[in-house]
C-alpha positions as CSV (number, residue, x, y, z in Angstrom):
1,X,10.3,-9.8,-3.0
2,X,12.5,-12.4,-1.3
3,X,12.0,-10.7,2.1
4,X,8.2,-9.5,1.6
5,X,6.8,-12.1,3.8
6,X,9.2,-11.4,6.7
7,X,8.6,-7.5,6.3
8,X,5.0,-8.0,6.5
9,X,5.2,-10.3,9.5
10,X,7.3,-7.5,11.2
11,X,4.8,-4.8,10.5
12,X,2.0,-6.8,11.6
13,X,3.7,-7.7,14.8
14,X,4.6,-3.7,15.1
15,X,0.9,-2.8,14.6
16,X,-0.3,-5.2,17.2
17,X,2.3,-3.9,19.7
18,X,2.6,-0.2,19.3
19,X,1.7,0.5,23.0
20,X,4.2,-1.9,24.1
21,X,8.0,-2.2,24.3
22,X,9.4,-2.8,20.9
23,X,13.1,-3.2,20.0
24,X,15.1,-4.2,16.9
25,X,15.9,-7.5,18.9
26,X,12.3,-8.2,19.8
27,X,11.1,-7.8,16.3
28,X,14.0,-9.7,14.6
29,X,13.5,-12.5,16.9
30,X,9.8,-12.6,16.1
31,X,10.5,-13.0,12.3
32,X,13.5,-15.4,12.9
33,X,16.4,-13.2,11.8
34,X,19.5,-11.8,13.5
35,X,19.1,-8.2,14.7
36,X,21.7,-6.7,12.3
37,X,20.6,-8.6,9.3
38,X,16.8,-7.8,9.6
39,X,17.7,-4.1,10.5
40,X,19.6,-3.7,7.0
41,X,16.6,-5.6,5.2
42,X,14.0,-3.5,6.7
43,X,15.8,-0.2,6.1
44,X,16.7,-1.2,2.6
45,X,13.1,-2.1,1.7
46,X,10.9,0.2,3.6
47,X,13.3,3.2,3.4
48,X,13.7,4.0,7.0
49,X,15.1,2.2,10.2
50,X,12.9,0.0,12.3
51,X,12.8,2.3,15.3
52,X,12.1,5.4,13.1
53,X,9.2,3.5,11.4
54,X,7.8,2.6,15.0
55,X,8.1,6.1,16.1
56,X,6.3,7.3,12.9
57,X,3.4,4.9,13.3
58,X,3.0,5.8,17.0
59,X,2.8,9.5,16.1
60,X,0.4,8.6,13.4
61,X,-1.9,6.9,15.9
62,X,-1.3,9.6,18.5
63,X,-2.6,12.0,15.7
64,X,-5.7,9.9,15.3
65,X,-6.5,10.0,18.9
66,X,-6.2,13.8,19.2
67,X,-8.7,14.1,16.3
68,X,-11.2,11.4,17.3
69,X,-11.0,11.1,21.1
70,X,-11.1,13.3,24.3
71,X,-7.8,11.6,25.8
72,X,-5.5,14.1,27.5
73,X,-2.4,14.7,25.5
74,X,0.0,13.5,28.5
75,X,-2.2,10.4,28.4
76,X,-1.6,9.7,24.7
77,X,2.2,10.6,25.2
78,X,2.4,7.9,27.8
79,X,0.2,5.3,26.1
80,X,2.6,5.3,23.1
81,X,5.6,5.2,25.4
82,X,7.1,8.8,25.4
83,X,8.7,9.3,28.7
84,X,7.1,12.9,28.9
85,X,4.7,15.3,27.3
86,X,7.6,17.4,26.3
87,X,9.2,14.7,24.5
88,X,6.1,13.6,22.8
89,X,5.5,17.3,21.7
90,X,9.1,17.6,20.2
91,X,8.7,14.4,18.1
92,X,5.0,15.5,17.0
93,X,6.1,18.7,15.9
94,X,8.8,17.3,13.9
95,X,6.4,15.1,12.0
96,X,3.3,17.3,11.8
97,X,4.8,20.9,12.0
98,X,2.4,21.6,14.7
99,X,2.3,21.0,18.6
100,X,-0.2,18.4,19.5
101,X,-2.7,21.0,21.0
102,X,-2.7,23.1,17.9
103,X,-2.9,20.2,15.8
104,X,-6.0,19.0,17.8
105,X,-7.8,22.4,17.5
106,X,-6.8,23.3,13.9
107,X,-6.9,20.1,11.9
108,X,-10.2,18.5,13.6
109,X,-12.0,21.4,12.1
110,X,-10.7,20.8,8.7
111,X,-11.3,17.1,8.8
112,X,-14.7,17.3,10.1
113,X,-15.6,19.7,7.6
114,X,-14.4,17.4,4.9
115,X,-16.2,14.3,6.3
116,X,-19.5,16.2,5.8
117,X,-18.8,16.5,1.9
118,X,-19.5,13.5,-0.2
119,X,-16.2,12.7,-2.1
120,X,-16.4,12.5,-5.9
121,X,-13.8,10.9,-8.1
122,X,-13.0,14.2,-9.6
123,X,-12.1,15.7,-6.2
124,X,-9.3,13.1,-5.8
125,X,-6.3,14.8,-7.7
126,X,-4.5,12.7,-10.0
127,X,-6.6,9.6,-9.4
128,X,-9.5,8.1,-11.3
129,X,-12.1,5.2,-10.6
130,X,-11.9,2.8,-13.3
131,X,-12.9,-1.1,-13.7
132,X,-15.6,-3.4,-15.2
133,X,-18.5,-1.3,-13.7
134,X,-17.6,1.8,-11.9
135,X,-21.2,2.1,-10.5
136,X,-20.3,-0.9,-8.2
137,X,-17.5,1.1,-6.5
138,X,-16.5,4.4,-4.9
139,X,-13.2,6.1,-4.3
140,X,-12.2,9.1,-2.0
141,X,-10.0,10.3,0.8
142,X,-10.3,9.0,4.5
143,X,-9.2,11.3,7.3
144,X,-9.6,8.5,10.1
145,X,-7.7,5.5,8.5
146,X,-4.2,6.2,7.2
147,X,-0.7,4.7,7.6
148,X,1.2,8.1,7.9
149,X,0.4,11.8,7.7
150,X,-3.4,12.8,7.9
151,X,-5.3,10.9,5.3
152,X,-5.3,7.8,2.8
153,X,-7.1,6.9,-0.5
154,X,-9.8,4.4,-0.4
155,X,-11.5,2.0,-2.8
156,X,-14.7,0.2,-1.7
157,X,-17.7,-1.5,-3.0
158,X,-21.0,0.0,-2.8
159,X,-23.2,-2.0,-0.3
160,X,-26.5,-1.5,-2.1
161,X,-25.3,-2.8,-5.3
162,X,-25.1,-6.6,-6.3
163,X,-21.6,-7.8,-7.6
164,X,-20.6,-10.8,-9.6
165,X,-17.2,-12.7,-9.0
166,X,-15.9,-11.2,-12.2
167,X,-16.5,-7.5,-11.3
168,X,-13.6,-5.2,-10.2
169,X,-12.8,-1.6,-9.5
170,X,-9.4,0.0,-9.5
171,X,-8.2,3.3,-8.1
172,X,-5.7,4.4,-10.7
173,X,-3.6,6.8,-12.6
174,X,-1.5,6.9,-15.8
175,X,1.5,9.1,-17.0
176,X,4.1,9.3,-19.7
177,X,7.0,6.7,-19.8
178,X,9.4,9.1,-21.2
179,X,11.5,10.1,-18.1
180,X,12.0,6.4,-17.3
181,X,12.8,4.7,-20.8
182,X,15.3,1.9,-20.5
183,X,15.1,2.0,-16.8
184,X,13.7,-0.3,-14.2
185,X,11.1,1.1,-11.9
186,X,9.4,0.2,-8.6
187,X,5.9,0.9,-7.3
188,X,5.7,0.3,-3.6
189,X,3.2,1.3,-0.7
190,X,1.0,0.1,2.1
191,X,-2.4,-1.6,1.7
192,X,-5.1,-2.1,4.4
193,X,-8.3,-4.4,3.8
194,X,-11.5,-4.9,5.3
195,X,-14.6,-7.0,4.7
196,X,-12.9,-8.6,1.7
197,X,-14.9,-11.0,-0.5
198,X,-12.6,-11.4,-3.3
199,X,-9.0,-10.0,-3.4
200,X,-7.1,-6.9,-3.4
201,X,-3.7,-5.8,-4.9
202,X,-1.6,-3.1,-6.3
203,X,-0.9,-3.2,-10.1
204,X,1.3,-1.7,-12.8
205,X,1.6,-1.8,-16.5
206,X,3.8,-0.6,-19.3
207,X,2.3,0.1,-22.6
208,X,3.7,1.0,-26.0
209,X,2.3,3.8,-28.0
210,X,0.2,1.1,-30.0
211,X,-1.5,0.0,-27.0
212,X,0.6,-3.1,-26.6
213,X,1.1,-4.4,-23.1
214,X,5.1,-4.6,-22.7
215,X,5.1,-5.3,-18.9
216,X,2.5,-6.2,-16.3
217,X,1.9,-7.3,-12.8
218,X,-1.3,-7.2,-10.7
219,X,0.2,-9.3,-7.8
220,X,-1.9,-12.4,-9.3
221,X,0.5,-14.8,-7.6
222,X,0.4,-13.1,-4.3
223,X,-2.8,-11.0,-4.1
224,X,-4.5,-10.2,-0.6
225,X,-7.4,-12.4,0.0
226,X,-8.4,-11.8,3.5
227,X,-8.6,-8.8,5.8
228,X,-5.2,-7.4,7.0
229,X,-3.9,-4.3,8.7
230,X,-1.3,-2.3,6.8
231,X,1.1,-4.4,4.8
232,X,3.9,-3.5,2.5
233,X,3.9,-4.6,-1.4
234,X,5.9,-3.8,-4.2
235,X,6.0,-4.2,-8.0
236,X,9.1,-3.9,-10.2
237,X,8.9,-3.6,-14.0
238,X,11.2,-2.7,-16.9
239,X,10.3,0.4,-19.1
240,X,11.8,-0.4,-22.5
241,X,12.8,2.1,-25.2
242,X,9.5,1.5,-27.0
243,X,7.3,2.2,-24.0
244,X,4.8,5.3,-24.1
245,X,2.8,5.1,-21.0
246,X,2.8,3.6,-17.5
247,X,-0.4,2.9,-15.4
248,X,-0.7,1.9,-11.8
249,X,-3.1,1.5,-9.0
250,X,-4.8,-0.5,-6.4
251,X,-7.3,-3.1,-7.5
252,X,-10.3,-4.6,-5.7
253,X,-12.0,-7.7,-7.1
254,X,-15.3,-8.4,-5.8
255,X,-16.6,-6.8,-2.5
256,X,-14.7,-5.1,0.3
257,X,-12.9,-1.9,1.5
258,X,-9.2,-1.2,0.8
259,X,-7.1,1.8,1.8
260,X,-3.8,2.8,0.2
261,X,-1.1,5.1,1.6
262,X,2.5,6.0,1.1
263,X,2.9,5.0,-2.3
264,X,6.3,5.4,-4.0
265,X,7.3,5.2,-7.5
266,X,11.1,5.3,-8.0
267,X,14.0,4.0,-10.4
268,X,15.9,0.9,-9.0
269,X,19.1,-0.9,-10.0
270,X,18.8,-3.3,-12.8
271,X,20.1,-6.0,-10.5
272,X,16.7,-5.9,-8.6
273,X,14.5,-8.6,-10.0
274,X,11.4,-7.7,-11.8
275,X,7.8,-9.1,-11.1
276,X,6.6,-9.0,-14.5
277,X,4.0,-11.7,-15.2
278,X,5.7,-14.3,-17.4
279,X,3.3,-16.1,-19.5
280,X,5.7,-18.4,-21.2
281,X,6.2,-20.3,-18.1
282,X,3.2,-22.3,-18.8
283,X,4.2,-23.2,-22.3
284,X,5.7,-26.4,-23.6
285,X,9.0,-26.5,-24.9
286,X,8.2,-27.8,-28.1
287,X,4.9,-29.0,-30.1
288,X,3.1,-32.0,-28.7
289,X,0.5,-34.6,-29.7
290,X,0.5,-33.4,-33.2
291,X,-1.3,-36.8,-34.3
292,X,-3.9,-36.3,-31.5
293,X,-3.3,-39.9,-30.3
294,X,-1.4,-39.4,-26.9
295,X,-4.3,-40.8,-25.1
296,X,-4.2,-43.9,-26.9
297,X,-2.5,-47.1,-25.8
């Protein structure tokens, strides 16, 4: 959590300059850190080096251009900074297991076929739509907007439906806590927002077998309240011995459109601080005003 702002500043800078020269020096200077220190921070949090991240984002955007434009492969390669079509082809094949030409020919047919089919929540394996009124929202897979790979999950409000400020929808799933008892776990991933009129966030909750909430974080103190490109967020909670289930997902309060991609769920060391919401911080240390006369002179 300490470096989340700097990480997202660097990601935003990278996203806006993918077609330009990008080095660790340039990015570290932009966020105000030394080259070597920020390189360690970025790799420790994101799980890959800055240059590997840049390369994968360039290849991901190149894959979109292959599917949704008529640009020549060599022009795409040069646009994203590859010195030759051969170098681009080698890097692209390592990531997508197909050379660019075959990828354009094969995957475009799959994508366009899928886009013709209206996505239903039961088609989104492992995920469900929940919230205050599920008729106000829809979920699905997006093959045109994604952070890595070939698709992302999305949650959006239905334009034809009216919303109140208290309405929310969530793309979520739930699983047994048994594997993670007495461990500290981290949910992390990338979130993108558009036309946001409210807020968006990741969330995670740990429940007992009696339905009691043992740990919870919905990014209430750091939720997304404006349109953003892909940004990185994480939630860290303890799973105690009495835990029974773990629920998590992405939340959209009000209207808008959010995309979710590259989620990870993993155990972390106990030295990593949790993000659990502590409701006791607003409590008094002891009883006050027992005579109801604190406002008297």
